[in-house]
N, C-alpha and C positions, 0 to 999 in steps of 0.2 A: 807663846800661848800654846797650850796643849789641849787635845780632845779629851773628853771625859774618860775614854778607855785607858788613857795613860796617867790620869791623875792619881790612880792607886799607887803609882811610884813616887809622886811628888807631894800629894795632898793639897795641891793648889793649881789653879788655872794658869797663872803667870809665874815663870821662873826666869832667873838670869843666869847666863853662862858666857864664857869667853871662847873665842875661836876666830882665827883669820879666815877660815872657810867653813862651809856648812859641815863638812866631815869633822873638822876640829871642834866645832860647836857640839856635835853629838857625842864626841869622845869626852868633852868636858862635862856634859850633862850626865854621862854614864858614870863618871867618877863620883858625882854627888847623888845620883839616883841609879844605882846598879840595876841593869836589866832593861832600862828604858831604851837605850840605843838599839838593842836587838829587836825590839818591837817595831822600830822605824826603818832600820838598815839591815839588809840580809847578809848572808855569809860571804857574798861576792862584793860587798861594799857598795851595793846599790840600794836606792830607796825601794821599799817593798811596794808592790803594785797598788795596795789599798791605802797607801799614805800619800798625801799631797803636802808639799811644803811651799809656803808663800813667804817671800822676802819683800818687805815693804809693800805688801798687797799684790805682788806679781808671782805667778806660778813659777817654780824652779825645780827641775829634776836633777840638776848638776851639783853633786856634793862638793865639787872643787870650786864652786862659786865663792868669790872673795866677799867677805863681810866687813862692814865698817862698825865702829864702836856704837853708833846710834841706830843701826839697822834693827828692825822688828821682824822676828821670824815666827810664823804661825804654822803649826803642824795640824793637819786636818785629816780625819779618817774618812776616806771616800766610801760611800755606801754603794752597794751593788744589788741587783735584784731585777725582778721583772714584773 
């Protein structure tokens, strides 16, 4: 599941991708939707501070986290302000 800010890359809320880890999943997404990974992952291979990733409903910041075939991943754009 993707936030509306990334739907311009995919045209849809839900997408499917393969990957044994979150990092591999974002690489697979980038093959289908060029530019999407750069919006989520920075030049050092870390999640951008304004992005949150949830695997099966649990917050995850580790891109090396292993994924199973049935895992659900949600990318959420964190809002900031005062």
